[in-house]
C-alpha positions as CSV (number, residue, x, y, z in Angstrom):
1,M,-18.8,-30.7,111.8
2,I,-18.1,-34.2,110.7
3,R,-20.4,-36.7,112.2
4,F,-18.2,-39.9,111.5
5,K,-14.6,-40.8,111.9
6,L,-12.6,-40.3,108.7
7,I,-9.0,-40.5,107.8
8,N,-6.9,-39.2,105.0
9,K,-4.4,-41.5,103.3
10,K,-3.1,-42.4,100.0
11,S,-5.5,-43.1,97.4
12,K,-5.6,-45.3,94.1
13,I,-7.8,-42.7,92.5
14,D,-5.8,-39.4,93.0
15,G,-3.1,-38.7,95.4
16,K,-4.7,-38.5,98.8
17,G,-8.2,-39.6,99.6
18,C,-10.9,-39.6,102.4
19,F,-11.6,-42.9,103.8
20,A,-14.3,-44.1,106.4
21,A,-12.5,-45.1,109.7
22,E,-15.9,-46.6,110.7
23,A,-19.2,-47.8,108.9
24,I,-21.4,-45.1,107.7
25,P,-25.1,-45.9,107.1
26,A,-27.0,-45.1,103.9
27,K,-28.6,-41.7,103.4
28,H,-26.8,-40.0,106.4
29,K,-25.2,-36.8,106.6
30,I,-21.5,-37.2,107.0
31,G,-20.5,-33.7,107.5
32,N,-19.7,-30.2,106.2
33,L,-16.7,-29.5,104.0
34,G,-14.4,-27.1,105.7
35,G,-13.1,-24.0,104.0
36,E,-13.1,-20.2,103.6
37,I,-15.9,-18.3,102.0
38,I,-14.6,-16.0,99.3
39,T,-16.0,-14.2,96.3
40,V,-16.1,-16.1,93.0
41,R,-13.6,-13.4,91.6
42,E,-11.1,-14.2,94.4
43,A,-11.7,-18.0,93.8
44,R,-11.0,-17.6,90.1
45,K,-7.6,-15.7,91.1
46,R,-6.6,-18.5,93.5
47,I,-7.5,-21.3,91.0
48,R,-4.9,-20.0,88.6
49,Q,-2.4,-20.4,91.4
50,Q,-3.3,-23.9,92.6
51,K,-2.0,-27.1,91.2
52,K,-5.1,-28.9,92.5
53,L,-8.6,-27.4,92.7
54,A,-10.4,-27.2,96.0
55,M,-13.1,-24.8,95.2
56,V,-16.9,-25.0,95.2
57,E,-18.9,-22.2,93.7
58,F,-22.3,-21.5,95.1
59,G,-24.0,-19.5,92.4
60,D,-24.6,-16.4,94.6
61,G,-21.2,-14.8,93.7
62,H,-19.4,-16.7,96.6
63,A,-17.3,-19.8,96.8
64,L,-15.7,-22.1,99.3
65,D,-11.9,-22.5,99.2
66,A,-11.5,-26.0,100.9
67,S,-7.6,-25.5,100.6
68,V,-8.0,-23.1,103.5
69,H,-9.2,-24.3,107.0
70,A,-9.7,-27.7,105.5
71,N,-11.0,-30.8,107.1
72,A,-10.8,-34.5,106.1
73,L,-13.7,-34.1,103.5
74,R,-11.3,-31.8,101.5
75,F,-9.8,-35.1,100.1
76,V,-13.0,-36.7,98.7
77,N,-12.1,-37.7,95.2
78,H,-14.3,-37.9,92.2
79,S,-15.8,-41.1,91.0
80,C,-18.3,-41.9,88.1
81,L,-19.9,-44.3,90.6
82,P,-19.8,-42.4,93.8
83,N,-20.9,-43.4,97.4
84,T,-21.6,-39.9,98.6
85,Y,-23.2,-36.7,97.2
86,M,-22.5,-33.1,97.8
87,R,-25.3,-30.6,98.6
88,C,-24.7,-26.9,98.5
89,C,-26.9,-24.6,100.5
90,Y,-26.5,-21.5,102.5
91,Q,-22.8,-21.2,101.6
92,Q,-22.1,-24.7,103.0
93,V,-21.2,-28.0,101.2
94,E,-22.7,-30.9,102.9
95,F,-21.8,-34.6,102.2
96,Y,-24.3,-37.4,102.4
97,S,-23.9,-41.1,101.9
98,L,-25.7,-42.5,98.9
99,R,-25.4,-46.1,100.4
100,K,-23.6,-48.0,103.3
101,I,-20.1,-47.2,103.2
102,K,-17.8,-49.8,105.0
103,A,-15.0,-49.0,107.4
104,G,-11.9,-48.7,105.3
105,E,-13.8,-47.7,102.1
106,E,-12.8,-44.4,100.2
107,L,-15.4,-41.7,100.1
108,T,-16.0,-40.5,96.6
109,C,-18.3,-37.9,94.9
110,N,-19.3,-37.2,91.4
111,Y,-17.9,-33.7,90.8
112,G,-20.3,-33.1,87.9
113,E,-19.6,-30.0,86.0
114,T,-16.3,-28.6,87.2
115,H,-13.6,-26.1,86.2
116,H,-11.8,-28.9,84.4
117,D,-14.2,-28.7,81.4
118,G,-13.7,-32.5,80.6
119,K,-10.0,-31.9,80.2
120,R,-8.7,-33.8,83.3
121,P,-8.5,-37.6,82.9
122,C,-10.8,-39.6,85.3
123,T,-8.9,-42.2,87.2
124,C,-11.7,-43.6,89.3
125,G,-11.6,-47.1,87.9
126,A,-15.5,-47.5,87.9
127,P,-17.1,-49.9,85.4
128,N,-19.0,-46.8,84.0
129,C,-16.1,-44.3,84.1
130,K,-16.6,-41.5,81.6
131,G,-12.7,-41.1,81.2
132,A,-12.5,-37.5,81.9
133,I,-13.9,-34.9,84.6
């Protein structure tokens, strides 16, 4: 369930992005990432076949494949200076605002440690950009 109006459109960060269609207050739940719950083993098989990653591993042997049954939050791009954060619990991925997000602003999240292992260039454009994900 998504609690605020969001739209997906072209992003300066990476291909398509997720944008707020209305203002989102600070420290509010935005919604849950849509996707299919699968085993980590199946997730790693699928990752080898995908050009862009859309997986979140939970640490309990399961993962969420956000390329299946996706919603607008699937296109939240990485930023070294994010305006949202992801919280994983009970095989769900929840997004929360870190600060007030203006209508028209792109939603971003720090992906943290990912399957990219620092090999993918970061294009977030933040002043504190680390240069790689």
